[in-house]
One Martini backbone bead per residue (centre of mass of N, CA, C, O) as a GRO file, in nm:
protein
   53
    1MET     BB    1   7.991   9.173  13.558
    2ASP     BB    2   8.108   9.209  13.896
    3PHE     BB    3   8.351   9.007  14.091
    4SER     BB    4   8.464   9.217  14.261
    5ALA     BB    5   8.554   9.349  14.543
    6ALA     BB    6   8.491   9.591  14.748
    7GLY     BB    7   8.794   9.785  14.736
    8ASP     BB    8   8.915   9.497  14.589
    9TRP     BB    9   9.027   9.383  14.276
   10THR     BB   10   9.189   9.107  14.390
   11LEU     BB   11   8.904   9.013  14.478
   12LEU     BB   12   8.633   8.812  14.529
   13ASN     BB   13   8.284   8.792  14.504
   14GLU     BB   14   8.147   8.510  14.600
   15ARG     BB   15   7.838   8.552  14.593
   16VAL     BB   16   7.822   8.650  14.295
   17LEU     BB   17   7.968   8.413  14.159
   18ILE     BB   18   7.781   8.187  14.258
   19ALA     BB   19   7.515   8.295  14.144
   20ALA     BB   20   7.608   8.296  13.844
   21THR     BB   21   7.687   7.996  13.826
   22MET     BB   22   7.410   7.878  13.901
   23ALA     BB   23   7.253   8.007  13.671
   24ALA     BB   24   7.418   7.869  13.444
   25ALA     BB   25   7.374   7.574  13.536
   26ARG     BB   26   7.066   7.569  13.490
   27VAL     BB   27   7.087   7.613  13.182
   28VAL     BB   28   7.289   7.380  13.104
   29ALA     BB   29   7.188   7.125  13.310
   30GLY     BB   30   6.959   7.205  13.491
   31ASP     BB   31   6.732   7.183  13.725
   32GLY     BB   32   6.899   7.035  14.011
   33VAL     BB   33   7.186   6.921  13.923
   34ILE     BB   34   7.320   7.152  14.076
   35ALA     BB   35   7.385   7.207  14.417
   36SER     BB   36   7.684   7.352  14.416
   37VAL     BB   37   7.915   7.624  14.494
   38GLU     BB   38   8.282   7.664  14.537
   39VAL     BB   39   8.524   7.869  14.676
   40VAL     BB   40   8.863   7.759  14.749
   41ASN     BB   41   9.044   7.975  14.573
   42GLN     BB   42   9.236   8.307  14.532
   43ALA     BB   43   9.496   8.227  14.401
   44PRO     BB   44   9.703   8.330  14.176
   45ARG     BB   45   9.903   8.238  13.914
   46ARG     BB   46   9.924   8.547  13.827
   47ARG     BB   47  10.074   8.895  13.819
   48THR     BB   48   9.988   9.111  13.568
   49GLY     BB   49  10.023   9.456  13.601
   50MET     BB   50  10.062   9.502  13.899
   51ARG     BB   51  10.077   9.671  14.173
   52SER     BB   52  10.302   9.762  14.417
   53ASN     BB   53  10.276   9.801  14.786
   0.00000   0.00000   0.00000
């Protein structure tokens, strides 16, 4: 599954990531246990091997 945003591989597609995380949470914790998932920050800890623009 690709979580990168279309046209910019340095950003996350939040909708796809949240949907996948909620699906996994239902399997791990049970249906209805996890109410929501929120992406609060997309700042990387480090950028190794990325091109400078």
